[in-house]
All heavy atoms as TSV, in Angstrom:
chain	resi	resn	atom	element	x	y	z
A	1	MET	N	N	26.001	4.386	-72.915
A	1	MET	CA	C	25.953	3.182	-73.735
A	1	MET	C	C	27.339	2.679	-73.959
A	1	MET	O	O	27.512	1.422	-73.976
A	1	MET	CB	C	25.301	3.529	-75.083
A	1	MET	CG	C	23.768	3.633	-74.960
A	1	MET	SD	S	23.049	3.997	-76.520
A	1	MET	CE	C	22.743	5.714	-76.285
A	2	ALA	N	N	28.282	3.532	-74.137
A	2	ALA	CA	C	29.614	3.057	-74.417
A	2	ALA	C	C	30.162	2.322	-73.221
A	2	ALA	O	O	30.811	1.297	-73.343
A	2	ALA	CB	C	30.570	4.206	-74.709
A	3	ARG	N	N	29.802	2.765	-72.016
A	3	ARG	CA	C	30.252	2.100	-70.807
A	3	ARG	C	C	29.722	0.685	-70.708
A	3	ARG	O	O	30.319	-0.173	-70.120
A	3	ARG	CB	C	29.895	2.951	-69.548
A	3	ARG	CG	C	30.738	4.205	-69.444
A	3	ARG	CD	C	30.398	4.978	-68.233
A	3	ARG	NE	N	30.738	4.274	-67.091
A	3	ARG	CZ	C	30.483	4.651	-65.824
A	3	ARG	NH1	N	29.797	5.793	-65.610
A	3	ARG	NH2	N	30.792	3.983	-64.744
A	4	GLU	N	N	28.529	0.475	-71.208
A	4	GLU	CA	C	27.937	-0.840	-71.154
A	4	GLU	C	C	28.759	-1.821	-71.974
A	4	GLU	O	O	28.850	-3.008	-71.612
A	4	GLU	CB	C	26.513	-0.801	-71.745
A	4	GLU	CG	C	25.481	-0.101	-70.781
A	4	GLU	CD	C	24.034	-0.194	-71.345
A	4	GLU	OE1	O	23.669	-1.227	-71.850
A	4	GLU	OE2	O	23.354	0.829	-71.272
A	5	VAL	N	N	29.382	-1.339	-72.987
A	5	VAL	CA	C	30.245	-2.203	-73.855
A	5	VAL	C	C	31.633	-2.344	-73.249
A	5	VAL	O	O	32.149	-3.417	-73.096
A	5	VAL	CB	C	30.348	-1.656	-75.304
A	5	VAL	CG1	C	31.354	-2.444	-76.118
A	5	VAL	CG2	C	29.002	-1.612	-75.923
A	6	VAL	N	N	32.239	-1.214	-72.854
A	6	VAL	CA	C	33.594	-1.161	-72.372
A	6	VAL	C	C	33.745	-1.789	-71.015
A	6	VAL	O	O	34.616	-2.637	-70.748
A	6	VAL	CB	C	34.143	0.261	-72.348
A	6	VAL	CG1	C	35.522	0.343	-71.726
A	6	VAL	CG2	C	34.131	0.880	-73.790
A	7	GLU	N	N	32.869	-1.495	-70.123
A	7	GLU	CA	C	32.962	-1.963	-68.721
A	7	GLU	C	C	32.107	-3.143	-68.435
A	7	GLU	O	O	32.234	-3.803	-67.418
A	7	GLU	CB	C	32.581	-0.816	-67.750
A	7	GLU	CG	C	33.548	0.384	-67.895
A	7	GLU	CD	C	33.168	1.541	-66.994
A	7	GLU	OE1	O	32.176	1.428	-66.216
A	7	GLU	OE2	O	33.870	2.584	-67.142
A	8	GLY	N	N	31.189	-3.454	-69.293
A	8	GLY	CA	C	30.317	-4.643	-69.153
A	8	GLY	C	C	30.676	-5.790	-70.117
A	8	GLY	O	O	31.762	-5.748	-70.721
A	9	ASP	N	N	29.794	-6.697	-70.154
A	9	ASP	CA	C	30.072	-7.867	-71.021
A	9	ASP	C	C	29.070	-7.848	-72.273
A	9	ASP	O	O	28.821	-8.937	-72.768
A	9	ASP	CB	C	29.797	-9.200	-70.242
A	9	ASP	CG	C	30.885	-9.319	-69.190
A	9	ASP	OD1	O	32.029	-8.883	-69.401
A	9	ASP	OD2	O	30.595	-10.007	-68.211
A	10	ARG	N	N	28.696	-6.690	-72.651
A	10	ARG	CA	C	27.715	-6.600	-73.800
A	10	ARG	C	C	28.512	-6.223	-75.051
A	10	ARG	O	O	29.450	-5.530	-75.052
A	10	ARG	CB	C	26.692	-5.571	-73.440
A	10	ARG	CG	C	25.822	-6.006	-72.250
A	10	ARG	CD	C	24.694	-5.093	-72.049
A	10	ARG	NE	N	23.741	-5.157	-73.140
A	10	ARG	CZ	C	22.711	-4.302	-73.362
A	10	ARG	NH1	N	22.585	-3.294	-72.530
A	10	ARG	NH2	N	21.987	-4.463	-74.388
A	11	SER	N	N	27.970	-6.703	-76.109
A	11	SER	CA	C	28.523	-6.373	-77.462
A	11	SER	C	C	27.969	-5.057	-77.896
A	11	SER	O	O	26.892	-4.607	-77.474
A	11	SER	CB	C	28.267	-7.492	-78.420
A	11	SER	OG	O	26.846	-7.544	-78.714
A	12	ILE	N	N	28.654	-4.520	-78.909
A	12	ILE	CA	C	28.193	-3.273	-79.530
A	12	ILE	C	C	26.791	-3.481	-80.118
A	12	ILE	O	O	25.878	-2.720	-80.025
A	12	ILE	CB	C	29.183	-2.697	-80.554
A	12	ILE	CG1	C	30.388	-2.191	-79.857
A	12	ILE	CG2	C	28.522	-1.668	-81.416
A	12	ILE	CD1	C	31.585	-1.803	-80.713
A	13	ALA	N	N	26.684	-4.616	-80.826
A	13	ALA	CA	C	25.398	-4.991	-81.494
A	13	ALA	C	C	24.230	-5.099	-80.517
A	13	ALA	O	O	23.179	-4.556	-80.813
A	13	ALA	CB	C	25.570	-6.218	-82.317
A	14	SER	N	N	24.474	-5.723	-79.350
A	14	SER	CA	C	23.395	-5.978	-78.392
A	14	SER	C	C	22.973	-4.607	-77.794
A	14	SER	O	O	21.832	-4.346	-77.554
A	14	SER	CB	C	23.747	-6.932	-77.370
A	14	SER	OG	O	24.710	-6.494	-76.471
A	15	VAL	N	N	23.911	-3.719	-77.479
A	15	VAL	CA	C	23.631	-2.481	-76.928
A	15	VAL	C	C	22.835	-1.628	-77.972
A	15	VAL	O	O	21.819	-1.019	-77.649
A	15	VAL	CB	C	24.936	-1.710	-76.451
A	15	VAL	CG1	C	24.560	-0.263	-76.110
A	15	VAL	CG2	C	25.520	-2.422	-75.280
A	16	ALA	N	N	23.300	-1.569	-79.172
A	16	ALA	CA	C	22.646	-0.870	-80.196
A	16	ALA	C	C	21.184	-1.343	-80.348
A	16	ALA	O	O	20.303	-0.556	-80.445
A	16	ALA	CB	C	23.417	-0.974	-81.525
A	17	ALA	N	N	21.052	-2.636	-80.459
A	17	ALA	CA	C	19.690	-3.192	-80.628
A	17	ALA	C	C	18.785	-2.835	-79.395
A	17	ALA	O	O	17.600	-2.485	-79.646
A	17	ALA	CB	C	19.752	-4.702	-80.719
A	18	SER	N	N	19.268	-2.901	-78.195
A	18	SER	CA	C	18.422	-2.552	-77.063
A	18	SER	C	C	18.029	-1.074	-77.065
A	18	SER	O	O	16.948	-0.801	-76.420
A	18	SER	CB	C	19.190	-2.978	-75.740
A	18	SER	OG	O	20.260	-2.083	-75.517
A	19	TYR	N	N	18.739	-0.212	-77.677
A	19	TYR	CA	C	18.335	1.182	-77.733
A	19	TYR	C	C	17.763	1.590	-79.113
A	19	TYR	O	O	17.503	2.801	-79.342
A	19	TYR	CB	C	19.569	2.092	-77.382
A	19	TYR	CG	C	20.020	2.025	-75.984
A	19	TYR	CD1	C	21.035	1.220	-75.567
A	19	TYR	CD2	C	19.343	2.792	-74.996
A	19	TYR	CE1	C	21.419	1.134	-74.239
A	19	TYR	CE2	C	19.702	2.727	-73.653
A	19	TYR	CZ	C	20.747	1.924	-73.284
A	19	TYR	OH	O	21.111	1.819	-71.923
A	20	GLY	N	N	17.623	0.620	-79.968
A	20	GLY	CA	C	17.140	0.928	-81.339
A	20	GLY	C	C	18.043	1.751	-82.191
A	20	GLY	O	O	17.617	2.606	-82.988
A	21	LEU	N	N	19.350	1.514	-82.006
A	21	LEU	CA	C	20.304	2.334	-82.811
A	21	LEU	C	C	21.084	1.454	-83.743
A	21	LEU	O	O	21.079	0.181	-83.627
A	21	LEU	CB	C	21.314	3.058	-81.856
A	21	LEU	CG	C	20.711	3.976	-80.850
A	21	LEU	CD1	C	21.762	4.355	-79.821
A	21	LEU	CD2	C	20.238	5.287	-81.554
A	22	VAL	N	N	21.763	2.040	-84.649
A	22	VAL	CA	C	22.637	1.313	-85.619
A	22	VAL	C	C	23.962	1.029	-84.898
A	22	VAL	O	O	24.486	1.892	-84.151
A	22	VAL	CB	C	22.959	2.224	-86.829
A	22	VAL	CG1	C	23.897	1.549	-87.781
A	22	VAL	CG2	C	21.605	2.603	-87.517
A	23	ALA	N	N	24.502	-0.194	-85.080
A	23	ALA	CA	C	25.662	-0.626	-84.359
A	23	ALA	C	C	26.863	0.245	-84.678
A	23	ALA	O	O	27.677	0.501	-83.806
A	23	ALA	CB	C	25.956	-2.031	-84.743
A	24	GLN	N	N	26.992	0.806	-85.911
A	24	GLN	CA	C	28.069	1.615	-86.272
A	24	GLN	C	C	28.161	2.947	-85.406
A	24	GLN	O	O	29.183	3.302	-84.971
A	24	GLN	CB	C	28.016	1.942	-87.750
A	24	GLN	CG	C	29.198	2.790	-88.161
A	24	GLN	CD	C	29.220	3.129	-89.668
A	24	GLN	OE1	O	28.304	2.691	-90.406
A	24	GLN	NE2	N	30.228	3.793	-90.153
A	25	ARG	N	N	26.989	3.472	-85.108
A	25	ARG	CA	C	26.942	4.704	-84.302
A	25	ARG	C	C	27.481	4.352	-82.873
A	25	ARG	O	O	28.253	5.107	-82.345
A	25	ARG	CB	C	25.567	5.235	-84.241
A	25	ARG	CG	C	25.498	6.406	-83.288
A	25	ARG	CD	C	24.192	7.164	-83.432
A	25	ARG	NE	N	24.284	7.886	-84.694
A	25	ARG	CZ	C	23.280	8.612	-85.223
A	25	ARG	NH1	N	22.096	8.649	-84.678
A	25	ARG	NH2	N	23.496	9.281	-86.322
A	26	VAL	N	N	26.964	3.292	-82.265
A	26	VAL	CA	C	27.389	2.903	-80.990
A	26	VAL	C	C	28.867	2.556	-81.011
A	26	VAL	O	O	29.600	2.921	-80.086
A	26	VAL	CB	C	26.614	1.703	-80.409
A	26	VAL	CG1	C	27.094	1.235	-79.103
A	26	VAL	CG2	C	25.123	2.048	-80.288
A	27	GLY	N	N	29.361	1.900	-81.996
A	27	GLY	CA	C	30.769	1.580	-82.185
A	27	GLY	C	C	31.605	2.839	-82.172
A	27	GLY	O	O	32.709	2.879	-81.614
A	28	ASN	N	N	31.167	3.885	-82.911
A	28	ASN	CA	C	31.911	5.122	-82.914
A	28	ASN	C	C	31.879	5.806	-81.524
A	28	ASN	O	O	32.982	6.259	-81.114
A	28	ASN	CB	C	31.150	6.169	-83.888
A	28	ASN	CG	C	31.333	5.730	-85.323
A	28	ASN	OD1	O	32.204	4.972	-85.679
A	28	ASN	ND2	N	30.489	6.334	-86.170
A	29	TRP	N	N	30.855	5.690	-80.724
A	29	TRP	CA	C	30.818	6.208	-79.388
A	29	TRP	C	C	31.799	5.397	-78.507
A	29	TRP	O	O	32.484	5.981	-77.649
A	29	TRP	CB	C	29.424	6.129	-78.825
A	29	TRP	CG	C	28.455	7.140	-79.429
A	29	TRP	CD1	C	28.747	8.255	-80.138
A	29	TRP	CD2	C	27.067	7.049	-79.452
A	29	TRP	NE1	N	27.624	8.835	-80.640
A	29	TRP	CE2	C	26.561	8.128	-80.178
A	29	TRP	CE3	C	26.176	6.120	-78.941
A	29	TRP	CZ2	C	25.198	8.356	-80.305
A	29	TRP	CZ3	C	24.770	6.358	-79.117
A	29	TRP	CH2	C	24.297	7.439	-79.818
A	30	VAL	N	N	31.805	4.115	-78.673
A	30	VAL	CA	C	32.688	3.201	-77.899
A	30	VAL	C	C	34.171	3.665	-78.226
A	30	VAL	O	O	34.974	3.724	-77.313
A	30	VAL	CB	C	32.442	1.766	-78.163
A	30	VAL	CG1	C	33.578	0.902	-77.567
A	30	VAL	CG2	C	31.154	1.376	-77.632
A	31	ALA	N	N	34.540	3.818	-79.446
A	31	ALA	CA	C	35.884	4.191	-79.853
A	31	ALA	C	C	36.272	5.523	-79.233
A	31	ALA	O	O	37.345	5.671	-78.729
A	31	ALA	CB	C	36.019	4.250	-81.309
A	32	LYS	N	N	35.342	6.460	-79.314
A	32	LYS	CA	C	35.590	7.790	-78.758
A	32	LYS	C	C	35.752	7.712	-77.207
A	32	LYS	O	O	36.684	8.271	-76.620
A	32	LYS	CB	C	34.406	8.716	-78.988
A	32	LYS	CG	C	34.649	10.152	-78.537
A	32	LYS	CD	C	33.453	11.042	-78.908
A	32	LYS	CE	C	33.655	12.458	-78.433
A	32	LYS	NZ	N	32.575	13.299	-78.815
A	33	TYR	N	N	34.922	6.876	-76.524
A	33	TYR	CA	C	35.074	6.704	-75.058
A	33	TYR	C	C	36.371	6.051	-74.737
A	33	TYR	O	O	37.122	6.532	-73.820
A	33	TYR	CB	C	33.919	5.780	-74.582
A	33	TYR	CG	C	33.936	5.537	-73.083
A	33	TYR	CD1	C	33.313	6.414	-72.228
A	33	TYR	CD2	C	34.604	4.449	-72.562
A	33	TYR	CE1	C	33.316	6.205	-70.878
A	33	TYR	CE2	C	34.638	4.215	-71.198
A	33	TYR	CZ	C	34.012	5.092	-70.372
A	33	TYR	OH	O	34.014	4.842	-69.003
A	34	ARG	N	N	36.788	5.035	-75.488
A	34	ARG	CA	C	38.026	4.395	-75.193
A	34	ARG	C	C	39.227	5.370	-75.421
A	34	ARG	O	O	40.200	5.305	-74.623
A	34	ARG	CB	C	38.239	3.166	-76.101
A	34	ARG	CG	C	37.321	1.994	-75.646
A	34	ARG	CD	C	37.588	0.783	-76.482
A	34	ARG	NE	N	36.858	-0.405	-75.884
A	34	ARG	CZ	C	36.348	-1.346	-76.587
A	34	ARG	NH1	N	36.360	-1.308	-77.928
A	34	ARG	NH2	N	35.664	-2.327	-76.019
A	35	LYS	N	N	39.084	6.156	-76.394
A	35	LYS	CA	C	40.206	7.155	-76.651
A	35	LYS	C	C	40.315	8.142	-75.507
A	35	LYS	O	O	41.377	8.468	-75.077
A	35	LYS	CB	C	40.015	7.846	-77.948
A	35	LYS	CG	C	41.113	8.779	-78.395
A	35	LYS	CD	C	40.831	9.404	-79.731
A	35	LYS	CE	C	41.969	10.324	-80.148
A	35	LYS	NZ	N	41.742	10.919	-81.438
A	36	GLN	N	N	39.211	8.589	-75.057
A	36	GLN	CA	C	39.137	9.591	-74.023
A	36	GLN	C	C	39.563	9.098	-72.639
A	36	GLN	O	O	40.054	9.796	-71.836
A	36	GLN	CB	C	37.758	10.194	-73.870
A	36	GLN	CG	C	37.388	11.072	-74.987
A	36	GLN	CD	C	35.920	11.506	-74.942
A	36	GLN	OE1	O	35.097	10.973	-74.273
A	36	GLN	NE2	N	35.523	12.562	-75.622
A	37	HIS	N	N	39.397	7.786	-72.450
A	37	HIS	CA	C	39.703	7.140	-71.149
A	37	HIS	C	C	40.884	6.159	-71.248
A	37	HIS	O	O	41.010	5.322	-70.369
A	37	HIS	CB	C	38.422	6.382	-70.694
A	37	HIS	CG	C	37.331	7.315	-70.365
A	37	HIS	ND1	N	36.382	7.674	-71.341
A	37	HIS	CD2	C	36.967	7.977	-69.266
A	37	HIS	CE1	C	35.553	8.523	-70.764
A	37	HIS	NE2	N	35.856	8.689	-69.533
A	38	ALA	N	N	41.769	6.289	-72.204
A	38	ALA	CA	C	42.850	5.404	-72.448
A	38	ALA	C	C	43.846	5.446	-71.258
A	38	ALA	O	O	44.293	4.398	-70.808
A	38	ALA	CB	C	43.607	5.750	-73.689
A	39	ASP	N	N	44.143	6.593	-70.697
A	39	ASP	CA	C	45.055	6.677	-69.609
A	39	ASP	C	C	44.510	5.900	-68.329
A	39	ASP	O	O	45.338	5.196	-67.715
A	39	ASP	CB	C	45.285	8.140	-69.186
A	39	ASP	CG	C	46.114	8.883	-70.217
A	39	ASP	OD1	O	46.809	8.212	-70.986
A	39	ASP	OD2	O	46.031	10.153	-70.232
A	40	ALA	N	N	43.231	6.098	-68.041
A	40	ALA	CA	C	42.657	5.387	-66.911
A	40	ALA	C	C	42.742	3.871	-67.093
A	40	ALA	O	O	43.095	3.103	-66.221
A	40	ALA	CB	C	41.272	5.771	-66.669
A	41	GLN	N	N	42.494	3.451	-68.315
A	41	GLN	CA	C	42.523	1.993	-68.672
A	41	GLN	C	C	43.919	1.464	-68.531
A	41	GLN	O	O	44.166	0.376	-68.018
A	41	GLN	CB	C	41.954	1.696	-70.034
A	41	GLN	CG	C	41.860	0.266	-70.375
A	41	GLN	CD	C	40.892	-0.499	-69.436
A	41	GLN	OE1	O	39.897	-0.001	-69.089
A	41	GLN	NE2	N	41.297	-1.687	-69.101
A	42	GLU	N	N	44.901	2.226	-69.032
A	42	GLU	CA	C	46.332	1.829	-68.940
A	42	GLU	C	C	46.717	1.706	-67.509
A	42	GLU	O	O	47.459	0.799	-67.143
A	42	GLU	CB	C	47.164	2.811	-69.715
A	42	GLU	CG	C	47.142	2.675	-71.191
A	42	GLU	CD	C	47.917	3.764	-71.952
A	42	GLU	OE1	O	48.802	4.371	-71.346
A	42	GLU	OE2	O	47.606	4.054	-73.104
A	43	GLN	N	N	46.351	2.600	-66.662
A	43	GLN	CA	C	46.644	2.555	-65.245
A	43	GLN	C	C	46.047	1.360	-64.589
A	43	GLN	O	O	46.654	0.685	-63.756
A	43	GLN	CB	C	46.202	3.861	-64.499
A	43	GLN	CG	C	46.964	5.069	-64.879
A	43	GLN	CD	C	46.426	6.334	-64.261
A	43	GLN	OE1	O	45.324	6.407	-63.749
A	43	GLN	NE2	N	47.197	7.447	-64.366
A	44	LYS	N	N	44.812	0.990	-64.975
A	44	LYS	CA	C	44.160	-0.081	-64.393
A	44	LYS	C	C	44.861	-1.383	-64.817
A	44	LYS	O	O	45.102	-2.291	-64.050
A	44	LYS	CB	C	42.704	-0.203	-64.895
A	44	LYS	CG	C	41.888	-1.351	-64.352
A	44	LYS	CD	C	40.493	-1.321	-64.849
A	44	LYS	CE	C	39.786	-2.580	-64.427
A	44	LYS	NZ	N	38.432	-2.659	-65.037
A	45	ASN	N	N	45.246	-1.477	-66.081
A	45	ASN	CA	C	45.967	-2.679	-66.654
A	45	ASN	C	C	47.330	-2.811	-65.967
A	45	ASN	O	O	47.716	-3.949	-65.539
A	45	ASN	CB	C	46.120	-2.541	-68.094
A	45	ASN	CG	C	44.899	-2.724	-68.948
A	45	ASN	OD1	O	43.851	-3.194	-68.350
A	45	ASN	ND2	N	44.903	-2.342	-70.152
A	46	GLU	N	N	48.029	-1.747	-65.695
A	46	GLU	CA	C	49.325	-1.712	-65.034
A	46	GLU	C	C	49.131	-2.204	-63.606
A	46	GLU	O	O	49.888	-3.020	-63.106
A	46	GLU	CB	C	49.976	-0.345	-65.086
A	46	GLU	CG	C	51.375	-0.339	-64.526
A	46	GLU	CD	C	52.056	0.970	-64.664
A	46	GLU	OE1	O	51.890	1.701	-65.697
A	46	GLU	OE2	O	52.736	1.354	-63.719
A	47	SER	N	N	48.160	-1.669	-62.914
A	47	SER	CA	C	47.932	-2.037	-61.508
A	47	SER	C	C	47.554	-3.535	-61.476
A	47	SER	O	O	47.978	-4.227	-60.537
A	47	SER	CB	C	46.799	-1.177	-60.989
A	47	SER	OG	O	45.960	-1.817	-60.127
A	48	GLU	N	N	46.823	-4.040	-62.411
A	48	GLU	CA	C	46.418	-5.449	-62.358
A	48	GLU	C	C	47.615	-6.340	-62.728
A	48	GLU	O	O	47.747	-7.401	-62.096
A	48	GLU	CB	C	45.314	-5.681	-63.385
A	48	GLU	CG	C	43.912	-5.153	-63.008
A	48	GLU	CD	C	42.909	-5.246	-64.021
A	48	GLU	OE1	O	43.213	-5.619	-65.215
A	48	GLU	OE2	O	41.735	-4.984	-63.717
A	49	ALA	N	N	48.494	-5.854	-63.569
A	49	ALA	CA	C	49.719	-6.636	-63.916
A	49	ALA	C	C	50.616	-6.696	-62.650
A	49	ALA	O	O	51.217	-7.746	-62.386
A	49	ALA	CB	C	50.383	-5.994	-65.048
A	50	GLN	N	N	50.726	-5.595	-61.909
A	50	GLN	CA	C	51.599	-5.615	-60.705
A	50	GLN	C	C	50.929	-6.545	-59.660
A	50	GLN	O	O	51.698	-7.283	-58.986
A	50	GLN	CB	C	51.669	-4.208	-60.139
A	50	GLN	CG	C	52.512	-3.242	-61.017
A	50	GLN	CD	C	52.439	-1.804	-60.515
A	50	GLN	OE1	O	51.569	-1.454	-59.696
A	50	GLN	NE2	N	53.312	-1.004	-61.097
A	51	GLU	N	N	49.689	-6.526	-59.494
A	51	GLU	CA	C	48.989	-7.390	-58.603
A	51	GLU	C	C	49.234	-8.844	-58.953
A	51	GLU	O	O	49.493	-9.726	-58.105
A	51	GLU	CB	C	47.549	-7.087	-58.467
A	51	GLU	CG	C	46.740	-7.961	-57.537
A	51	GLU	CD	C	47.033	-7.805	-56.037
A	51	GLU	OE1	O	47.848	-6.921	-55.687
A	51	GLU	OE2	O	46.553	-8.536	-55.257
A	52	LEU	N	N	49.089	-9.155	-60.242
A	52	LEU	CA	C	49.319	-10.504	-60.678
A	52	LEU	C	C	50.735	-11.028	-60.375
A	52	LEU	O	O	51.021	-12.122	-59.977
A	52	LEU	CB	C	48.991	-10.627	-62.212
A	52	LEU	CG	C	49.190	-11.980	-62.794
A	52	LEU	CD1	C	48.309	-12.989	-62.131
A	52	LEU	CD2	C	48.875	-11.891	-64.355
A	53	ALA	N	N	51.684	-10.127	-60.652
A	53	ALA	CA	C	53.121	-10.459	-60.417
A	53	ALA	C	C	53.358	-10.661	-58.870
A	53	ALA	O	O	54.042	-11.631	-58.564
A	53	ALA	CB	C	54.048	-9.351	-60.917
A	54	ARG	N	N	52.712	-9.909	-58.104
A	54	ARG	CA	C	52.869	-10.053	-56.632
A	54	ARG	C	C	52.282	-11.373	-56.195
A	54	ARG	O	O	52.844	-12.109	-55.430
A	54	ARG	CB	C	52.160	-8.913	-55.900
A	54	ARG	CG	C	52.352	-8.993	-54.409
A	54	ARG	CD	C	51.464	-7.947	-53.707
A	54	ARG	NE	N	50.042	-8.242	-53.759
A	54	ARG	CZ	C	49.461	-9.215	-53.047
A	54	ARG	NH1	N	50.149	-9.995	-52.198
A	54	ARG	NH2	N	48.120	-9.369	-53.087
A	55	LEU	N	N	51.068	-11.700	-56.711
A	55	LEU	CA	C	50.471	-13.002	-56.349
A	55	LEU	C	C	51.289	-14.238	-56.849
A	55	LEU	O	O	51.333	-15.203	-56.091
A	55	LEU	CB	C	49.021	-12.967	-56.828
A	55	LEU	CG	C	48.053	-12.027	-56.223
A	55	LEU	CD1	C	46.723	-12.022	-56.979
A	55	LEU	CD2	C	47.813	-12.432	-54.776
A	56	LYS	N	N	51.883	-14.115	-58.013
A	56	LYS	CA	C	52.677	-15.174	-58.541
A	56	LYS	C	C	53.868	-15.415	-57.684
A	56	LYS	O	O	54.265	-16.537	-57.350
A	56	LYS	CB	C	53.081	-14.926	-59.987
A	56	LYS	CG	C	52.019	-15.131	-61.013
A	56	LYS	CD	C	52.484	-14.895	-62.416
A	56	LYS	CE	C	51.488	-15.167	-63.454
A	56	LYS	NZ	N	52.021	-14.981	-64.867
A	57	ALA	N	N	54.542	-14.258	-57.245
A	57	ALA	CA	C	55.647	-14.382	-56.365
A	57	ALA	C	C	55.294	-15.037	-55.041
A	57	ALA	O	O	56.012	-15.850	-54.504
A	57	ALA	CB	C	56.281	-12.994	-56.160
A	58	GLU	N	N	54.178	-14.576	-54.524
A	58	GLU	CA	C	53.674	-15.166	-53.249
A	58	GLU	C	C	53.378	-16.615	-53.405
A	58	GLU	O	O	53.752	-17.420	-52.448
A	58	GLU	CB	C	52.388	-14.382	-52.833
A	58	GLU	CG	C	51.873	-14.668	-51.473
A	58	GLU	CD	C	50.699	-13.776	-51.104
A	58	GLU	OE1	O	50.771	-12.548	-51.223
A	58	GLU	OE2	O	49.679	-14.385	-50.722
A	59	LEU	N	N	52.765	-17.056	-54.474
A	59	LEU	CA	C	52.486	-18.466	-54.600
A	59	LEU	C	C	53.760	-19.261	-54.807
A	59	LEU	O	O	53.917	-20.363	-54.236
A	59	LEU	CB	C	51.639	-18.618	-55.896
A	59	LEU	CG	C	51.273	-20.022	-56.347
A	59	LEU	CD1	C	50.551	-20.771	-55.252
A	59	LEU	CD2	C	50.524	-20.054	-57.689
A	60	HIS	N	N	54.717	-18.750	-55.506
A	60	HIS	CA	C	56.009	-19.400	-55.631
A	60	HIS	C	C	56.691	-19.542	-54.284
A	60	HIS	O	O	57.178	-20.687	-54.044
A	60	HIS	CB	C	56.923	-18.537	-56.632
A	60	HIS	CG	C	58.276	-19.178	-56.759
A	60	HIS	ND1	N	58.516	-20.347	-57.458
A	60	HIS	CD2	C	59.510	-18.745	-56.320
A	60	HIS	CE1	C	59.783	-20.572	-57.451
A	60	HIS	NE2	N	60.406	-19.672	-56.680
A	61	GLU	N	N	56.626	-18.549	-53.450
A	61	GLU	CA	C	57.228	-18.624	-52.120
A	61	GLU	C	C	56.497	-19.650	-51.291
A	61	GLU	O	O	57.184	-20.424	-50.645
A	61	GLU	CB	C	57.194	-17.197	-51.472
A	61	GLU	CG	C	57.843	-17.165	-50.118
A	61	GLU	CD	C	57.837	-15.792	-49.533
A	61	GLU	OE1	O	57.928	-14.831	-50.310
A	61	GLU	OE2	O	57.638	-15.682	-48.337
A	62	ALA	N	N	55.263	-19.701	-51.398
A	62	ALA	CA	C	54.440	-20.657	-50.590
A	62	ALA	C	C	54.816	-22.080	-51.013
A	62	ALA	O	O	54.899	-22.947	-50.169
A	62	ALA	CB	C	52.957	-20.419	-50.737
A	63	ARG	N	N	54.930	-22.327	-52.330
A	63	ARG	CA	C	55.309	-23.669	-52.817
A	63	ARG	C	C	56.678	-24.071	-52.410
A	63	ARG	O	O	56.940	-25.235	-52.100
A	63	ARG	CB	C	55.178	-23.666	-54.353
A	63	ARG	CG	C	53.751	-23.675	-54.829
A	63	ARG	CD	C	53.716	-23.774	-56.286
A	63	ARG	NE	N	52.335	-23.876	-56.778
A	63	ARG	CZ	C	51.991	-23.635	-58.036
A	63	ARG	NH1	N	52.816	-23.287	-58.957
A	63	ARG	NH2	N	50.686	-23.725	-58.342
A	64	MET	N	N	57.601	-23.102	-52.295
A	64	MET	CA	C	58.965	-23.420	-51.867
A	64	MET	C	C	59.015	-23.810	-50.376
A	64	MET	O	O	59.934	-24.497	-50.005
A	64	MET	CB	C	59.868	-22.225	-52.148
A	64	MET	CG	C	60.029	-21.873	-53.626
A	64	MET	SD	S	60.691	-23.243	-54.617
A	64	MET	CE	C	62.368	-23.162	-54.116
A	65	GLU	N	N	58.108	-23.244	-49.641
A	65	GLU	CA	C	58.078	-23.540	-48.158
A	65	GLU	C	C	57.605	-24.931	-47.854
A	65	GLU	O	O	57.866	-25.478	-46.785
A	65	GLU	CB	C	57.200	-22.495	-47.436
A	65	GLU	CG	C	57.825	-21.116	-47.401
A	65	GLU	CD	C	56.916	-20.043	-46.745
A	65	GLU	OE1	O	55.739	-20.461	-46.365
A	65	GLU	OE2	O	57.347	-18.921	-46.622
A	66	GLN	N	N	56.896	-25.536	-48.806
A	66	GLN	CA	C	56.316	-26.886	-48.577
A	66	GLN	C	C	57.266	-27.967	-48.655
A	66	GLN	O	O	58.203	-28.236	-49.096
A	66	GLN	CB	C	55.168	-27.114	-49.541
A	66	GLN	CG	C	53.964	-26.296	-49.241
A	66	GLN	CD	C	52.852	-26.594	-50.249
A	66	GLN	OE1	O	53.044	-27.280	-51.234
A	66	GLN	NE2	N	51.683	-25.922	-49.939
């Protein structure tokens, strides 16, 4: 359930409602999941930032060639 919130586009409230749970309980699970997987998320964010910087540099270079 926590992955549905963290990795998907669903809110805590909608996930809780679909499973018949209280939103606070699902929120606690989401917080715990995020804490346990913080390193993986940070690595993903860093990798995405590096890719964005590479693409911006590539775009800048392409514009300069025109």
